[in-house]
C-alpha positions in Angstrom: 254.3 43.5 30.1 251.2 43.1 28.0 250.2 46.0 25.7 247.0 47.6 26.8 244.1 48.1 24.4 242.8 51.6 23.9 239.0 51.8 24.3 236.5 54.6 25.0 232.9 55.5 25.7 230.6 54.2 22.9 233.1 51.8 21.4 232.0 48.4 20.2 234.3 45.8 21.8 234.7 42.0 21.5 235.1 40.0 24.7 236.9 36.7 24.9 233.9 34.5 25.8 230.4 34.9 24.1 227.3 36.0 26.0 224.6 33.5 26.6 222.7 34.9 23.6 225.6 33.9 21.3 227.3 37.1 20.6 230.5 38.5 22.1 230.2 42.1 20.9 229.4 44.7 23.5 229.0 48.5 23.6 230.8 50.5 26.4 228.3 52.7 28.2 230.2 53.9 31.3 233.9 54.4 32.1 235.3 54.7 35.6 236.5 52.3 38.3 233.7 50.1 37.1 232.8 49.7 33.4 229.2 49.2 32.2 228.8 47.4 28.9 225.6 46.4 27.0 225.3 43.3 24.8 224.8 44.4 21.1 222.4 41.5 20.5 220.0 41.2 23.5 220.7 44.6 25.2 221.6 43.0 28.5 223.7 45.4 30.6 226.4 44.3 33.0 229.1 46.1 35.1 232.6 44.8 35.5 235.5 46.2 37.4 238.2 47.8 35.2 240.6 44.9 36.0 238.1 42.2 35.0 237.0 44.2 31.9 240.6 44.5 30.6 241.3 40.9 31.4 238.3 39.7 29.4 238.6 42.2 26.5 239.8 40.8 23.2 239.8 43.7 20.8 237.9 46.9 19.8 235.7 46.2 16.8 234.6 49.8 16.1 235.5 53.1 17.6 232.7 55.5 18.6 232.0 58.4 16.3 233.9 61.5 17.4 232.3 65.0 17.0 
């Protein structure tokens, strides 16, 4: 079984394929059954199912700041 990657709200994540603007870094905005992410370059927002998000996720680049 594959090891799952820990991610959270506000994290900067890298996806396997780049966005049309050329970057593959995204910010996680919403967690739930669906996950909303925003492109860090062009600010385009998309929603993916949790299954598709975890399948396309490569790694976490930067964790969100904890208060």
